[in-house]
C-alpha positions, 0 to 999 in steps of 0.5 A, spaced: 638 857 822 642 864 825 641 871 823 648 872 820 651 879 818 656 878 812 663 879 813 664 883 807 659 888 810 659 893 815 654 893 821 649 898 820 643 901 825 638 897 821 642 890 822 643 892 830 635 894 830 634 887 827 639 883 832 636 887 837 628 885 835 631 878 834 634 877 841 628 879 844 623 875 841 621 869 846 618 862 845 611 865 846 612 871 841 615 866 836 609 862 836 604 868 835 609 870 829 608 863 826 600 864 826 601 871 823 605 868 818 601 863 815 599 865 808 606 869 807 611 863 809 610 856 807 609 850 812 616 848 811 619 854 813 614 855 819 617 849 821 624 851 821 622 857 825 626 856 832 628 862 834 628 870 833 634 870 828 630 865 824 624 869 824 628 875 822 632 871 816 626 868 813 622 875 813 629 878 809 629 872 805 622 873 803 623 880 801 618 882 807 623 886 811 628 891 808 631 897 810 626 901 806 620 896 808 618 896 815 611 896 815 610 889 814 614 888 820 611 893 824 604 890 823 607 883 825 609 886 831 603 890 833 598 883 831 603 880 836 602 885 841 609 886 842 609 893 844 616 894 846 619 892 840 614 897 836 616 902 840 624 900 839 622 900 831 618 907 831 625 910 835 629 907 829 624 910 824 625 917 827 632 916 828 633 914 820 628 920 818 633 925 822 639 922 818 635 922 812 634 929 813 641 931 813 643 926 808 637 929 804 641 936 805 647 933 802 644 929 797 641 936 795 648 939 795 651 934 791 645 934 786 646 942 785 653 941 784 652 935 779 647 940 776 652 945 775 657 941 772 652 938 767 650 945 765 657 947 764 659 941 760 652 942 756 655 949 755 661 947 753 658 943 748 654 948 745 660 953 745 663 948 741 657 947 736 657 954 736 664 955 734 663 949 729 657 952 726 660 959 725 666 956 722 662 953 717 658 959 716 665 962 714 666 957 710 660 957 706 661 965 705 668 964 702 665 958 698 659 963 696 665 969 694 668 964 690 662 962 686 660 969 685 667 970 682 666 964 678 660 967 676 662 974 674 668 971 670 663 966 666 659 972 665 665 976 662 666 969 658 659 969 655 659 977 653 666 976 650 663 970 646 657 973 644 661 979 641 665 974 637 659 971 635 656 978 633 662 979 629 662 972 625 655 974 623 657 980 621 662 977 617 658 972 614 653 977 612 658 981 608 660 974 605 653 972 603 652 979 600 659 978 596 657 971 594 650 974 591 654 979 587 658 974 584 652 969 583 649 975 579 655 976 575 655 969 574 648 969 571 649 975 567 656 972 564 652 965 563 646 969 559 652 973 555 655 967 553 649 963 551 647 969 547 654 970 544 654 962 543 647 963 539 650 968 535 656 964 533 652 958 531 647 963 527 654 966 523 656 959 522 650 957 519 650 963 514 657 962 512 655 955 510 649 957 506 654 963 503 659 958 501 655 953 498 652 959 494 658 961 492 661 954 490 654 953 486 655 959 482 662 958 480 661 951 477 656 954 472 657 956 465 663 960 464 660 965 460 658 970 465 655 977 465 659 983 468 653 983 473 654 976 475 661 977 476 660 983 480 655 979 484 660 974 486 665 978 488 661 982 493 659 975 495 666 973 496 667 979 500 661 978 504 664 971 506 670 974 508 667 979 513 663 973 516 669 969 517 672 975 520 666 976 525 666 968 526 673 969 528 672 975 533 666 971 536 670 965 537 675 969 540 670 973 545 667 966 547 674 964 549 675 970 553 668 969 556 669 962 558 675 964 562 671 970 565 665 965 567 671 960 570 674 965 574 667 968 576 665 960 578 672 960 582 670 966 586 663 964 587 666 957 590 671 961 594 665 966 597 661 960 598 667 957 602 667 963 606 660 963 608 660 956 610 667 957 614 663 963 618 657 958 619 661 953 622 665 958 626 658 961 628 656 954 630 662 952 634 662 959 638 654 958 639 656 951 642 661 954 647 656 960 649 651 954 650 656 951 655 658 957 658 651 958 659 650 952 662 655 953 667 652 959 669 646 956 670 649 951 675 653 956 678 647 960 679 644 954 682 650 953 687 650 960 689 642 959 691 644 953 695 649 956 698 645 962 700 640 957 703 645 954 707 648 960 709 641 962 712 640 956 715 646 956 718 645 963 721 638 960 724 642 955 727 647 960 730 641 964 733 638 958 736 645 956 739 646 963 742 639 962 744 640 956 748 647 958 750 643 964 753 638 959 757 643 955 759 647 961 762 641 963 765 639 956 768 646 956 771 646 962 774 639 960 777 641 954 780 647 957 783 643 962 786 637 959 788 638 951 788 633 946 785 626 946 784 623 939 787 616 940 787 611 938 781 608 943 778 600 945 778 597 941 772 592 946 768 585 943 768 584 943 760 590 938 760 586 933 764 580 932 759 578 925 758 583 922 753 579 916 751 574 920 747 580 924 743 582 922 736 590 920 736 593 927 735 601 929 734 604 936 737 607 941 732 614 940 735 617 946 732 612 950 736 613 946 743 613 951 749 615 951 756 609 953 758 605 948 755 608 943 760 607 940 767 611 935 771 608 929 776 612 927 782 618 929 786 624 926 789 622 921 795 622 914 797 617 908 796 613 910 802 610 916 798 605 914 793 607 919 787 615 920 789 620 917 785 628 916 785 631 916 778 625 914 774 628 911 768 622 909 763 615 911 761 610 908 757 602 910 756 596 906 755 589 908 755 590 914 758 595 911 764 602 913 765 606 907 767 613 909 770 619 904 772 621 907 779 628 904 779 631 906 785 625 905 789 624 898 786 617 899 783 612 900 777 607 906 778 601 906 774 597 913 775 593 918 770 594 924 767 592 928 774 597 924 778 592 919 781 594 912 782 590 907 778 592 901 782 597 899 787 605 899 785 608 893 782 613 891 787 620 888 785 623 887 792 631 889 791 631 889 784 629 896 780 626 895 774 630 898 768 625 898 762 617 897 761 612 896 755 605 896 755 601 892 749 595 893 746 591 888 751 594 892 757 599 887 759 605 890 762 612 887 760 618 890 764 625 887 766 630 888 772 635 887 766 636 880 768 629 877 768 623 879 763 616 879 767 609 879 764 604 882 768 596 882 766 592 888 765 590 888 773 597 888 775 598 880 777 604 877 775 603 872 769 609 869 768 617 871 767 622 868 762 630 869 761 633 872 755 637 867 751 645 866 750 650 861 749 656 860 752 660 864 747 655 870 749 656 875 755 650 874 760 645 879 757 643 885 760 636 888 758 636 896 757 630 897 753 623 894 751 618 895 746 612 891 743 611 890 735 604 890 732 603 883 732 604 883 740 611 880 740 616 883 745 623 886 743 628 887 748 635 890 747 641 886 749 646 891 751 652 887 752 651 882 746 650 888 741 643 885 739 635 885 739 632 879 742 625 878 739 620 873 743 612 872 743 608 874 749 609 867 752 617 868 752 618 863 746 624 866 742 623 868 735 630 871 733 635 876 733 636 883 730 643 886 729 649 883 732 656 886 734 657 887 726 651 892 726 650 894 733 654 897 739 651 897 746 643 898 744 640 903 749 633 904 746 628 901 741 622 902 738 617 900 732 615 905 726 609 905 723 612 901 717 615 896 722 622 898 721 626 897 728 629 904 731 635 903 735 639 908 739 646 907 741 648 911 747 655 910 746 656 911 739 651 917 740 647 915 734 641 912 731 640 906 727 633 904 723 633 897 721 629 896 715 626 889 712 626 885 718 633 887 719 636 886 713 639 893 712 639 899 716 640 907 716 645 911 720 642 917 723 646 923 727 653 923 730 656 926 737 654 933 738 649 938 740 646 941 734 640 938 729 640 931 728 646 930 733 646 926 740 649 925 746 648 919 749 641 918 746 637 913 750 629 912 750 625 912 743 618 913 742 614 913 735 608 918 735 601 918 732 603 920 725 610 916 725 615 921 727 621 918 732 622 921 738 629 921 742 631 922 749 637 926 748 639 925 755 646 929 756 643 934 751 637 934 756 632 935 750 627 931 746 629 931 739 624 929 733 626 926 726 621 923 721 622 916 719 627 917 714 631 920 719 630 928 717 630 933 723 623 936 725 624 939 731 627 939 739 624 941 745 626 941 753 633 944 756 637 943 762 634 945 769 628 944 774 623 949 772 617 949 768 619 946 761 626 944 763 628 936 763 635 933 766 638 927 763 631 924 760 632 917 760 625 915 756 620 918 752 613 916 750 607 919 746 599 918 748 593 918 744 592 926 744 600 927 742 602 929 749 609 927 750 611 924 757 618 924 759 622 920 764 625 926 767 630 922 771 635 927 773 629 931 776 626 925 779 619 926 776 615 925 770 614 931 765 609 932 760 609 936 754 602 938 751 
């Protein structure tokens, strides 16, 4: 077996170094190396080591020697007392350091350029949002003016209607008075009619009596005295007078009957007039009630519009403040470059977290001075240096960070002291990490899901599931639910895969009809599944085991607007924290998707973050951020 450089790759100084070392290994040296490699390489592989190229090949194949990992090779050469080769290796490392210094200067220059471009893009989005917010404010003010005009016209209608009602009421009052007068006349005529009718009846009764008397006296003895004749004549005249009075009474009664009928007709007309006025009053009153209801609704619209205008003015003020901060950071970056060192941690922030009850920050009052950072840009040879930390998790006071480019997971406390040796991943960098209640560490390089025990020993690993019709899964995020099950975001297949801790597959959430390229996943207090869609710039909250979902947010730089949202976390009271990566901030929403607050801004100074890829919350409510663009971990307290 010979050490061969791939035809497609170019020969690097590292390849030259390994070729030189392999060519200078003698048989005696190889024998010593075989002894030192016992326990690192199987007997079968040791038996195949015939020459120097075989030794170098097996060391590379086992991941014991890489371009960044030369300490094992140096110790091996040292144990075998190959001083010349050790000297050659040290010369190579010095040369690499010189080259890295120059490269680092170039990287810093490129990073500054990238930072300036990112700040300019962010300012562009903020200016667009400012213009949109200003336009919306103008629309709201225009709507308010229209509503005010409508309200004034409705009030005019109400006044005119009230005046009409008042006139109708006056007319009704006059009609009622006239009706009363007519009713009194009717009553008087009725009384007079009844009196005349009684008089007529009495007169008729008297006539009847007189007539009988007269007839009786006429039928008696024909021999009558002069007195009796005179008396009969007088009675006859009286009877004639009474008949004449009766005729007059009857004529008077006829006239009174006609007068009563006329008065009754007048009374009916007056009553009809009063009824008409009552109906008119009722209809007008209904119109007034309707107008009054419209006025109340318009006043409510005006109140809401004024609230919206005030809210919009606050948003304008916030956006203007953010733009000013972005401008200051842009000028600072152009003049001073970038900060790359961790900030000093105030001791009051480093109290024993295990003795604290769970808390939550007031996200509307998070201040930049209440933050500190851990680590800086560097290689895996230094304990607390990162090269693109892309995920964080917290458990029992410890911070777990996926150091992607350095291909390892670092575990350290709030002071930045390593709690254990890093978990090494060879040439494949970890992209996601989660920790369950038992302290088991679940991580992935996007292809294989690995489970480590709480002391860092590899327990087992397993693969995501997929069929022939599926794209090969790429896991972009991990989380653990209350039952200890693992949820893995399968990005190209637009779904969440669910497993038991032992790797047993439980099912899917989502699918291409419901999700698009999930980039983050978290579980809420009520067991809803929150998923971020990086390319759609929104969140989806799945309820009832994925049977329904709520969409939150859209593309933008305002409240509840996102630009490539990635990592998610749920704090101790159930609020959802979102790593809004290209807006360079953390947004906080409640479980229903309502905006609560946001903090962080683009930069490398205190309280600044650059392209945050992940966020986590510890028991004290401190927010831990994978500050990926700054190659550090930033903590807000």
